[in-house]
VOBA-1610 file (N, C-alpha, C; in pm, whole numbers, padded with zeros to 5 digits, always signed):
BEGIN
Met+06671-00527-01765Met+06541-00594-01755Met+06552-00721-01672Leu+06654-00801-01701Leu+06672-00926-01627Leu+06698-00899-01480Ala+06780-00797-01452Ala+06809-00765-01312Ala+06683-00718-01240Ala+06598-00644-01310Ala+06474-00597-01248Ala+06383-00714-01215Leu+06378-00812-01303Leu+06295-00929-01278Leu+06353-01014-01165Gln+06485-01026-01161Gln+06547-01106-01055Gln+06525-01041-00919Ser+06520-00906-00914Ser+06499-00840-00787Ser+06355-00855-00738Gln+06267-00894-00825Gln+06128-00915-00788Gln+06095-01063-00807Ala+06181-01150-00752Ala+06166-01294-00777Ala+06036-01349-00724Arg+05981-01291-00618Arg+05855-01343-00564Arg+05738-01311-00655Arg+05752-01205-00734Arg+05642-01163-00821Arg+05654-01218-00962Phe+05775-01251-01003Phe+05796-01308-01136Phe+05861-01444-01116Gln+05788-01551-01149Gln+05835-01686-01120Gln+05833-01772-01245Ile+05934-01859-01254Ile+05942-01958-01362Ile+05951-02096-01297Trp+05858-02184-01334Trp+05853-02317-01274Trp+05895-02420-01378Pro+06004-02493-01353Pro+06039-02603-01445Pro+05933-02713-01440Gln+05910-02776-01553Gln+05811-02884-01564Gln+05879-03008-01621Lys+05831-03126-01579Lys+05890-03250-01628Lys+05843-03286-01769Thr+05717-03258-01799Thr+05661-03302-01926Thr+05628-03188-02020Gln+05664-03063-01984Gln+05633-02949-02070Gln+05735-02840-02043Thr+05731-02739-02128Thr+05823-02627-02110Thr+05787-02551-01983Pro+05878-02473-01928Pro+05853-02407-01799Pro+05731-02314-01803Ser+05663-02304-01689Ser+05551-02212-01673Ser+05601-02081-01615Val+05533-01971-01648Val+05572-01838-01605Val+05454-01776-01531Ala+05479-01714-01418Ala+05374-01647-01341Ala+05420-01506-01306Val+05331-01409-01325Val+05354-01272-01283Val+05251-01242-01175Leu+05296-01217-01052Leu+05207-01207-00938Leu+05235-01079-00860Thr+05134-01030-00792Thr+05156-00929-00688Thr+05162-01001-00554Asp+05219-00937-00455Asp+05231-01000-00323Asp+05094-01020-00258Asp+05085-01124-00177Asp+04965-01143-00095Asp+04959-01034+00011Ala+04836-01002+00053Ala+04817-00901+00157Ala+04807-00970+00292Lys+04918-00963+00370Lys+04922-01026+00502Lys+04943-00924+00615Asp+04975-00802+00577Asp+04997-00696+00676Asp+04864-00628+00707Pro+04822-00620+00835Pro+04694-00553+00867Pro+04688-00409+00819Glu+04803-00345+00800Glu+04802-00208+00753Glu+04794-00200+00601Lys+04814-00311+00534Lys+04803-00317+00388Lys+04709-00433+00354Met+04581-00405+00357Met+04481-00511+00343Met+04449-00544+00197Asp+04476-00451+00103Asp+04447-00473-00038Asp+04573-00518-00111Thr+04557-00610-00205Thr+04671-00650-00287Thr+04693-00547-00396Gly+04811-00551-00456Gly+04845-00454-00559Gly+04779-00485-00692Asp+04778-00383-00780Asp+04722-00398-00913Asp+04824-00462-01007Leu+04772-00521-01116Leu+04857-00578-01220Leu+04820-00509-01350Leu+04913-00439-01410Leu+04887-00359-01529Leu+04971-00411-01646Val+04902-00439-01757Val+04969-00474-01882Val+04924-00372-01985Ser+05017-00293-02037Ser+04978-00184-02126Ser+05093-00150-02219Thr+05058-00103-02339Thr+05160-00046-02427Thr+05173+00104-02396Gly+05279+00163-02446Gly+05304+00304-02417Gly+05219+00398-02501Asp+05213+00523-02455Asp+05141+00628-02528Asp+05228+00682-02641Thr+05163+00746-02740Thr+05236+00810-02849Thr+05159+00933-02893Thr+05231+01031-02946Thr+05169+01155-02990Thr+05137+01154-03139Phe+05224+01095-03222Phe+05210+01107-03367Phe+05183+00973-03436Gly+05214+00862-03374Gly+05197+00733-03441Gly+05087+00650-03377Asp+05090+00520-03406Asp+04995+00425-03350Asp+05055+00360-03227Thr+04972+00336-03127Thr+05019+00261-03011Thr+05026+00113-03045Gly+05106+00040-02970Gly+05128-00101-03000Gly+05011-00189-02959Tyr+05012-00310-03014Tyr+04912-00410-02981Tyr+04944-00475-02846Thr+04840-00521-02778Thr+04854-00610-02664Thr+04794-00744-02705Asn+04876-00845-02715Asn+04835-00974-02771Asn+04844-01080-02662Met+04732-01140-02629Met+04729-01250-02533Met+04679-01373-02606Thr+04763-01469-02627Thr+04726-01586-02706Thr+04804-01707-02658Thr+04751-01825-02687Thr+04824-01949-02662Thr+04885-01998-02792Gly+04981-02085-02781Gly+05053-02132-02898Gly+04975-02234-02981Lys+05026-02254-03103Lys+04967-02351-03194Lys+05017-02492-03161Thr+04943-02591-03205Thr+04985-02730-03190Thr+04938-02810-03310Leu+05018-02910-03348Leu+04983-02991-03464Leu+04905-03116-03425Arg+04927-03169-03304Arg+04865-03296-03268Arg+04789-03292-03135Gly+04803-03187-03060Gly+04732-03179-02933Gly+04625-03070-02937Ala+04575-03036-02820Ala+04476-02929-02806Ala+04547-02799-02773Ser+04506-02691-02837Ser+04566-02562-02803Ser+04516-02520-02664Gly+04598-02444-02596Gly+04564-02404-02460Gly+04452-02301-02455Gly+04382-02297-02344Gly+04275-02200-02325Gly+04326-02069-02267Val+04243-01966-02276Val+04270-01836-02214Val+04160-01814-02111His+04197-01800-01986His+04101-01789-01876His+04117-01653-01811Ile+04013-01571-01819Ile+04013-01439-01755Ile+03902-01441-01651Ser+03939-01427-01526Ser+03838-01432-01420Ser+03882-01346-01303Thr+03783-01304-01224Thr+03813-01234-01100Thr+03805-01332-00984Gly+03863-01295-00874Gly+03863-01382-00758Gly+03728-01385-00688Ser+03707-01488-00609Ser+03584-01499-00530Ser+03587-01403-00413Ser+03469-01364-00367Ser+03455-01274-00252Ser+03364-01340-00150Tyr+03397-01326-00022Tyr+03320-01389+00085Tyr+03257-01285+00177Thr+03238-01163+00127Thr+03173-01058+00203Thr+03046-01016+00130Ser+02976-00916+00186Ser+02854-00867+00123Ser+02883-00779+00002Arg+03007-00746-00023Arg+03043-00668-00141Arg+03048-00758-00264Asn+03046-00694-00381Asn+03048-00770-00506Asn+03185-00832-00528Ser+03186-00944-00601Ser+03313-00991-00653Ser+03353-00898-00767Gly+03477-00905-00810Gly+03528-00808-00907Gly+03456-00814-01041Asn+03444-00699-01107Asn+03386-00692-01240Asn+03492-00718-01347Ile+03446-00764-01462Ile+03532-00777-01581Ile+03479-00678-01684Lys+03563-00589-01727Lys+03522-00483-01819Lys+03608-00488-01945Ile+03543-00507-02059Ile+03611-00505-02188Ile+03556-00385-02264Glu+03641-00288-02290Glu+03593-00161-02344Glu+03695-00104-02440Asn+03645-00047-02551Asn+03732+00022-02645Asn+03751+00166-02603Gly+03863+00223-02643Gly+03885+00365-02620Gly+03801+00452-02713Asn+03775+00574-02673Asn+03699+00667-02756Asn+03786+00721-02869Asn+03721+00756-02981Asn+03788+00821-03092Asn+03720+00956-03111Asn+03795+01061-03087Asn+03738+01195-03092Asn+03734+01253-03232Ala+03783+01180-03333Ala+03787+01234-03469Ala+03730+01136-03572Gly+03685+01019-03533Gly+03635+00921-03629Gly+03553+00815-03560Pro+03530+00703-03628Pro+03449+00595-03568Pro+03520+00532-03448Gly+03441+00484-03353Gly+03497+00410-03241Gly+03539+00271-03284Gly+03625+00210-03205Gly+03672+00076-03236Gly+03565-00029-03214Gly+03574-00140-03288Gly+03478-00249-03277Gly+03519-00351-03172Leu+03424-00434-03135Leu+03449-00544-03042Leu+03398-00671-03108Lys+03486-00766-03132Lys+03451-00888-03203Lys+03480-01008-03115Ile+03379-01089-03093Ile+03393-01214-03019Ile+03362-01327-03116Lys+03457-01410-03145Lys+03439-01514-03245Lys+03507-01642-03198Thr+03438-01754-03214Thr+03497-01882-03180Thr+03567-01940-03302Gly+03645-02044-03279Gly+03721-02105-03386Gly+03637-02197-03474Ser+03679-02207-03600Ser+03618-02303-03691Ser+03669-02442-03660Gly+03591-02543-03694Gly+03631-02682-03667Gly+03602-02769-03787Leu+03678-02878-03800Leu+03654-02972-03909Leu+03516-03034-03897Thr+03468-03054-03773Thr+03334-03108-03753Thr+03236-02995-03721Ser+03243-02938-03602Ser+03154-02829-03563Ser+03237-02708-03521Gly+03181-02590-03544Gly+03243-02468-03493Gly+03221-02456-03343Gly+03303-02377-03278Gly+03290-02358-03134Gly+03166-02278-03098Asp+03108-02309-02984Asp+02989-02239-02937Asp+03028-02113-02859Ile+02934-02019-02852Ile+02947-01899-02769Ile+02834-01902-02668Thr+02868-01897-02541Thr+02768-01900-02434Thr+02782-01774-02350Ile+02674-01697-02342Ile+02669-01579-02255Ile+02564-01610-02148Glu+02607-01624-02027Glu+02518-01672-01921Glu+02537-01590-01795Gly+02427-01546-01736Gly+02433-01472-01612Gly+02457-01564-01494Gly+02500-01506-01384Gly+02530-01583-01264Gly+02405-01620-01185Thr+02419-01723-01103Thr+02311-01770-01018Thr+02301-01684-00893Gly+02179-01647-00856Gly+02154-01578-00729Gly+02099-01677-00628Phe+02171-01703-00521Phe+02130-01809-00429Phe+02021-01764-00333Thr+02011-01636-00302Thr+01905-01588-00214Thr+01812-01490-00284Lys+01853-01433-00396Lys+01768-01343-00474Lys+01773-01385-00621Lys+01722-01300-00709Lys+01711-01337-00849Lys+01847-01354-00914Gly+01849-01432-01022Gly+01971-01446-01100Gly+02003-01318-01174Ser+02123-01308-01225Ser+02166-01186-01292Ser+02098-01173-01428Ser+02084-01049-01475Ser+02022-01020-01604Ser+02128-01020-01714Val+02086-01046-01837Val+02171-01036-01955Val+02111-00928-02044Ile+02184-00823-02070Ile+02134-00708-02145Ile+02221-00688-02268Ile+02158-00685-02386Ile+02226-00655-02511Ile+02161-00529-02567Lys+02236-00422-02580Lys+02178-00293-02617Lys+02271-00225-02717Ser+02212-00163-02818Ser+02292-00088-02915Ser+02330+00048-02859Gly+02424+00112-02924Gly+02472+00242-02877Gly+02377+00355-02914Ala+02372+00456-02828Ala+02291+00574-02854Ala+02364+00667-02951Ser+02292+00762-03006Ser+02350+00864-03093Ser+02329+01001-03030Ala+02437+01075-03013Ala+02426+01210-02960Ala+02394+01312-03068Ser+02388+01266-03194Ser+02356+01354-03305Ser+02204+01368-03318Gly+02157+01485-03355Gly+02014+01506-03373Gly+01962+01451-03504Thr+02049+01399-03591Thr+02006+01350-03722Thr+02037+01202-03744Ser+02088+01133-03644Ser+02125+00993-03661Ser+02046+00905-03565Asn+02025+00781-03606Asn+01951+00685-03524Asn+02046+00615-03427Ser+01988+00551-03328Ser+02069+00463-03244Ser+02103+00338-03325Gly+02198+00259-03276Gly+02247+00145-03351Gly+02144+00032-03361Ile+02168-00057-03454Ile+02080-00171-03480Ile+02126-00289-03395Val+02031-00366-03343Val+02061-00493-03278Val+02015-00604-03372Ser+02108-00683-03420Ser+02078-00787-03519Ser+02115-00922-03462Ile+02018-01013-03453Ile+02041-01150-03407Ile+01992-01243-03517Gly+02078-01325-03570Gly+02037-01412-03679Gly+02133-01529-03694Ser+02087-01632-03761Ser+02173-01745-03794Ser+02234-01721-03931Ser+02345-01786-03959Ser+02417-01765-04084Ser+02341-01827-04201Ser+02355-01765-04317Ser+02295-01820-04439Ser+02374-01941-04486Val+02307-02031-04557Val+02371-02150-04613Val+02339-02155-04762Ser+02429-02215-04838Ser+02411-02221-04984Ser+02416-02363-05038Asn+02432-02463-04951Asn+02438-02602-04998Asn+02298-02661-05007Ser+02280-02760-05092Ser+02152-02825-05110Ser+02117-02909-04988Asn+01988-02914-04955Asn+01935-02997-04846Asn+01997-02963-04710Val+02036-02840-04692Val+02092-02793-04565Val+02010-02673-04520Ser+01962-02678-04397Ser+01880-02569-04344Ser+01967-02469-04268Ser+01927-02344-04270Ser+01994-02246-04185Ser+01955-02272-04039Gly+02032-02218-03947Gly+02013-02247-03805Gly+01884-02189-03750Arg+01828-02258-03653Arg+01706-02214-03587Arg+01738-02106-03484Ile+01642-02017-03459Ile+01655-01916-03355Ile+01549-01943-03249Asp+01591-01964-03126Asp+01501-01990-03015Asp+01500-01869-02921Leu+01382-01814-02898Leu+01364-01710-02797Leu+01264-01765-02696Thr+01311-01811-02585Thr+01225-01878-02488Thr+01259-01832-02347Ser+01160-01833-02261Ser+01186-01816-02118Ser+01205-01954-02057Gly+01271-01960-01944Gly+01303-02089-01883Gly+01182-02159-01824Asp+01195-02290-01810Asp+01090-02370-01747Asp+01087-02341-01596Ala+00970-02361-01537Ala+00952-02344-01392Ala+00891-02472-01338Ala+00964-02541-01250Ala+00918-02669-01198Ala+00800-02653-01104Ala+00794-02543-01027Ala+00688-02528-00929Ala+00617-02393-00937Gly+00670-02295-01012Gly+00608-02162-01019Gly+00567-02128-01161Asp+00563-01999-01191Asp+00526-01950-01324Asp+00651-01932-01408Ser+00643-01969-01533Ser+00754-01940-01624Ser+00751-01792-01661Gly+00862-01740-01708Gly+00872-01597-01735Gly+00794-01555-01858Asp+00748-01429-01857Asp+00679-01372-01973Asp+00781-01342-02084Met+00727-01324-02205Met+00809-01280-02318Met+00744-01154-02375Leu+00820-01048-02384Leu+00769-00920-02431Leu+00844-00879-02559Val+00766-00858-02665Val+00821-00806-02790Val+00747-00677-02819Ser+00814-00566-02814Ser+00747-00437-02832Ser+00846-00336-02890Ser+00792-00240-02964Ser+00872-00127-03008Ser+00858-00014-02907Gly+00951+00077-02908Gly+00951+00184-02808Gly+00846+00290-02836Asn+00813+00366-02733Asn+00723+00480-02747Asn+00790+00589-02830Ala+00708+00669-02899Ala+00762+00774-02985Ala+00669+00894-02986Gln+00727+01012-03006Gln+00647+01133-03016Gln+00575+01140-03150Val+00636+01088-03257Val+00575+01093-03390Val+00503+00962-03420Gln+00575+00857-03446Gln+00513+00727-03475Gln+00600+00617-03414Ala+00536+00530-03337Ala+00608+00417-03279Ala+00650+00320-03390Gly+00757+00247-03367Gly+00807+00154-03467Gly+00713+00037-03491Asn+00717-00014-03613Asn+00636-00130-03650Asn+00699-00258-03598Ile+00617-00362-03585Ile+00665-00496-03555Ile+00624-00584-03672Asp+00721-00641-03739Asp+00697-00721-03859Asp+00740-00865-03830Val+00644-00955-03829Val+00672-01098-03811Val+00627-01168-03938Ser+00719-01224-04012Ser+00685-01282-04141Ser+00769-01406-04167Val+00718-01491-04255Val+00787-01612-04297Val+00850-01585-04433Gly+00971-01634-04452Gly+01041-01612-04578Gly+00973-01682-04696Thr+01007-01636-04816Thr+00952-01692-04939Thr+01017-01826-04971Ser+00935-01923-05012Ser+00985-02054-05055Ser+00991-02054-05207Ser+01112-02066-05264Ser+01128-02055-05409Ser+01087-02181-05484Glu+01120-02299-05430Glu+01096-02423-05502Glu+00992-02512-05437Ser+00962-02493-05309Ser+00867-02579-05240Ser+00725-02550-05287Ser+00639-02650-05280Ser+00499-02633-05319Ser+00417-02563-05212Ile+00469-02552-05092Ile+00398-02491-04980Ile+00490-02391-04911Gly+00438-02273-04881Gly+00514-02176-04804Gly+00522-02215-04658Gly+00611-02152-04584Gly+00627-02182-04443Gly+00507-02138-04361Lys+00480-02208-04253Lys+00367-02178-04166Lys+00404-02072-04063Met+00302-02001-04015Met+00314-01915-03899Met+00207-01957-03800Ile+00248-01993-03682Ile+00156-02047-03581Ile+00157-01955-03459Leu+00041-01904-03423Leu+00023-01828-03299Leu-00071-01909-03212Ser-00024-01957-03101Ser-00108-02041-03016Ser-00084-02006-02870Ser-00190-02014-02792Ser-00178-01994-02647Ser-00150-02129-02581Gly-00109-02124-02455Gly-00065-02245-02388Gly-00180-02330-02337Ala-00155-02460-02330Ala-00250-02554-02272Ala-00233-02556-02121Ala-00336-02601-02049Ala-00332-02614-01904Ala-00380-02754-01867Ser-00303-02822-01781Ser-00338-02959-01745Ser-00460-02964-01654Asn-00475-02865-01564Asn-00582-02871-01464Asn-00684-02758-01477Gly-00652-02648-01545Gly-00744-02536-01554Gly-00781-02505-01697Ser-00803-02378-01725Ser-00841-02334-01859Ser-00717-02302-01941Gly-00725-02325-02071Gly-00615-02289-02160Gly-00599-02138-02168Gly-00483-02094-02208Gly-00457-01950-02216Gly-00533-01884-02330Glu-00563-01757-02314Glu-00632-01680-02416Glu-00535-01632-02523Leu-00587-01610-02642Leu-00512-01548-02751Leu-00585-01420-02789Ile-00524-01306-02764Ile-00588-01177-02784Ile-00512-01101-02892Ile-00583-01061-02995Ile-00526-00978-03101Ile-00603-00847-03101Ser-00537-00739-03070Ser-00606-00610-03063Ser-00518-00503-03126Ser-00583-00406-03188Ser-00512-00292-03245Ser-00512-00177-03145Gly-00435-00076-03173Gly-00420+00033-03078Gly-00534+00134-03085Ala-00558+00199-02972Ala-00653+00309-02967Ala-00593+00432-03033Gly-00679+00521-03084Gly-00632+00642-03149Gly-00714+00763-03108His-00648+00880-03109His-00721+01004-03078His-00831+01028-03181Gln-00808+00984-03305Gln-00910+00993-03409Gln-00971+00855-03431Asn-00919+00777-03520Asn-00971+00642-03544Asn-00885+00539-03471Gly-00951+00432-03425Gly-00875+00319-03374Gly-00812+00242-03487Gly-00709+00167-03457Gly-00640+00089-03559Gly-00727-00024-03611Ala-00714-00053-03740Ala-00791-00160-03803Ala-00719-00294-03788Ile-00794-00401-03794Ile-00740-00537-03794Ile-00783-00603-03925Thr-00688-00650-04002Thr-00717-00714-04130Thr-00664-00856-04128Ile-00751-00951-04152Ile-00712-01092-04167Ile-00740-01129-04312Glu-00638-01160-04385Glu-00652-01179-04530Glu-00576-01303-04573Gly-00641-01386-04650Gly-00575-01503-04707Gly-00484-01465-04821Gly-00388-01552-04848Gly-00291-01524-04954Gly-00350-01544-05093Thr-00290-01474-05191Thr-00331-01485-05330Thr-00279-01615-05390Gly-00364-01686-05462Gly-00321-01804-05537Gly-00303-01767-05682Asn-00181-01765-05732Asn-00155-01719-05868Asn-00206-01817-05974Ala-00208-01948-05942Ala-00253-02047-06040Ala-00379-02119-05995Gln-00407-02122-05863Gln-00525-02192-05814Gln-00599-02101-05716Asp-00672-02161-05623Asp-00756-02083-05532Asp-00672-02001-05435Gly-00729-01889-05392Gly-00667-01812-05286Gly-00681-01883-05152Gly-00609-01835-05052Gly-00609-01898-04921Gly-00742-01885-04850Thr-00778-01988-04776Thr-00904-01991-04701Thr-00883-01932-04562Ile-00987-01866-04511Ile-00985-01815-04374Ile-01089-01894-04295Ser-01046-01961-04190Ser-01135-02040-04107Ser-01127-01989-03963Ile-01241-01958-03905Ile-01249-01918-03764Ile-01335-02022-03695Leu-01275-02101-03610Leu-01344-02212-03544Leu-01327-02200-03393Ser-01430-02234-03322Ser-01418-02241-03177Ser-01360-02376-03138Gly-01313-02385-03015Gly-01252-02508-02968Gly-01355-02614-02936Ala-01317-02740-02961Ala-01403-02852-02927Ala-01394-02882-02778Ser-01485-02960-02728Ser-01485-03004-02589Ser-01472-03155-02585Ala-01372-03202-02509Ala-01355-03347-02494Ala-01445-03403-02385Ser-01518-03316-02315Ser-01609-03360-02210Ser-01743-03397-02271Gly-01805-03497-02216Gly-01935-03539-02265Gly-02049-03451-02217Thr-02022-03352-02133Thr-02127-03267-02076Thr-02108-03119-02107Ser-02009-03083-02187Ser-01982-02943-02217Ser-01993-02918-02366Asn-02029-02793-02399Asn-02044-02754-02539Asn-01909-02711-02597Ser-01901-02705-02727Ser-01785-02642-02789Ser-01795-02491-02769Gly-01686-02421-02794Gly-01683-02278-02768Gly-01772-02198-02862Ile-01801-02075-02824Ile-01885-01984-02902Ile-01797-01902-02997Val-01849-01879-03117Val-01788-01785-03211Val-01873-01660-03210Ser-01816-01548-03169Ser-01891-01423-03155Ser-01826-01316-03241Ile-01905-01258-03332Ile-01858-01149-03418Ile-01955-01033-03400Gly-01907-00918-03361Gly-01995-00805-03340Gly-01918-00676-03330Ser-01989-00566-03344Ser-01928-00435-03324Ser-01950-00391-03179Ser-01866-00302-03135Ser-01874-00258-02995Ser-01997-00170-02973Ser-02046-00176-02850Ser-02160-00093-02813Ser-02115+00051-02791Val-02209+00146-02813Val-02181+00287-02790Val-02290+00342-02698Ser-02257+00446-02622Ser-02351+00503-02526Ser-02369+00653-02543Tyr-02324+00708-02657Tyr-02336+00852-02681Tyr-02455+00881-02771Asp-02512+01000-02756Asp-02623+01041-02840Asp-02577+01064-02983Asp-02666+01028-03079Asp-02643+01052-03222Asp-02516+00984-03273Val-02477+00874-03211Val-02361+00798-03256Val-02404+00654-03275Ser-02378+00599-03392Ser-02417+00461-03423Ser-02299+00368-03399Asn-02331+00246-03360Asn-02222+00149-03351Asn-02188+00098-03491Gly-02077+00027-03502Gly-02023-00010-03631Gly-02112-00108-03708Arg-02106-00099-03839Arg-02180-00187-03927Arg-02106-00320-03941Ile-02181-00427-03965Ile-02122-00559-03990Ile-02155-00598-04133Asp-02054-00621-04214Asp-02073-00660-04353Asp-02030-00805-04369Leu-02118-00889-04421Leu-02086-01026-04460Leu-02115-01036-04608Thr-02015-01028-04690Thr-02034-01025-04836Thr-01933-01116-04902Ser-01973-01170-05015Ser-01876-01240-05100Ser-01817-01140-05197Gly-01700-01169-05247Gly-01631-01073-05332Gly-01694-01060-05469Asp-01665-00947-05533Asp-01712-00924-05669Asp-01635-01012-05767Ala-01701-01042-05877Ala-01639-01120-05985Ala-01651-01041-06114Ala-01540-01004-06175Ala-01543-00919-06294Ala-01596-00995-06415Ala-01568-01125-06425Ala-01610-01200-06545Ala-01679-01331-06511Gly-01673-01377-06386Gly-01733-01505-06349Gly-01844-01487-06248Asp-01868-01592-06170Asp-01972-01589-06067Asp-01913-01543-05935Ser-01987-01461-05864Ser-01945-01425-05729Ser-01971-01543-05636Gly-01906-01542-05520Gly-01915-01654-05429Gly-02050-01663-05359Asp-02088-01786-05325Asp-02211-01808-05250Asp-02192-01765-05104Met-02303-01745-05036Met-02301-01720-04893Met-02389-01824-04826Leu-02337-01897-04731Leu-02407-02004-04663Leu-02417-01972-04515Val-02539-01968-04464Val-02564-01952-04321Val-02644-02074-04278Ser-02584-02158-04195Ser-02653-02282-04157Ser-02604-02326-04020Ser-02690-02398-03950Ser-02649-02464-03826Ser-02608-02606-03859Gly-02531-02666-03770Gly-02479-02799-03797Gly-02584-02908-03780Asn-02555-03023-03841Asn-02640-03139-03824Asn-02632-03191-03681Ala-02741-03252-03631Ala-02744-03301-03494Ala-02827-03428-03486Gln-02793-03514-03390Gln-02870-03636-03370Gln-03003-03607-03301Val-03008-03505-03214Val-03131-03473-03141Val-03202-03356-03209Gln-03144-03236-03203Gln-03207-03118-03263Gln-03098-03026-03316Ala-03113-02991-03440Ala-03019-02897-03503Ala-03039-02759-03442Gly-02933-02680-03443Gly-02939-02547-03386Gly-03027-02454-03466Lys-03089-02353-03399Lys-03174-02255-03462Lys-03091-02145-03527Ile-03154-02077-03623Ile-03098-01957-03683Ile-03194-01843-03652Asp-03149-01743-03583Asp-03234-01632-03538Asp-03183-01504-03601Leu-03264-01446-03688Leu-03232-01317-03751Leu-03331-01215-03699Ser-03284-01113-03632Ser-03374-01015-03575Ser-03312-00877-03581Val-03398-00774-03577Val-03355-00635-03578Val-03364-00580-03436
//
């Protein structure tokens, strides 16, 4: 082994250091011959076996008691042509008789903070930046689902400590439009998947967590619209239900639908419009509108109030017509 390494002294080098132990380099030759333009490959591998387990390949830096442990840097070289720079591929081998191997990326724990994990695409100087895609594995079985994609912060059990926040945002745009955000389930032959957005239960707090859906403000134009619509159906269209929460000891939750105010002295506040869609077919009626207070099994049912607001000049009219 030693003789083999000595015969390849240009490829296997040991550099003495004044303030640290010697450094070791394993290199392939540079490509300087016009007839050999590509450099050689570098392969680190354990041997094959028929009946047992193959060996581990372990790449690690040493421990230290008082300094910083060394880093592990895996990178491809730069390219100055129209071709791509080299890819980095981390892949497990297939298992033809059982589950495939896992891939775990984990940073170290720290006395103060744990290490961060950053997955970032490269910058495109003349075209778009690179995409980041996280996708679960498919299933070739006719009875199994594809894998789950789970993104979450860790749970905490200490008092007065919050679990980590999750931010899903598109980047800011200094001069153009910021990117859209799309949350959707896939198309399906039977039933498309549901989308469930909910706030967790508060066990000891007097108030549950809020859910806020708001459109963006505009400095010079109109604010963004907020559209809530259900899906069309071959039979019935999907229903939309807005329901306040149950109050177990006091009143149930209130539902308020308000139009936006106007800060201008010459513009009105927005209109609140409730109506059923128009129809244009013979012998088909448009939808009914019900404004009712709930039934009361033992007490009084709720009042119904229809009124226009107070005004300094003239209060608004109420027009009921058929």
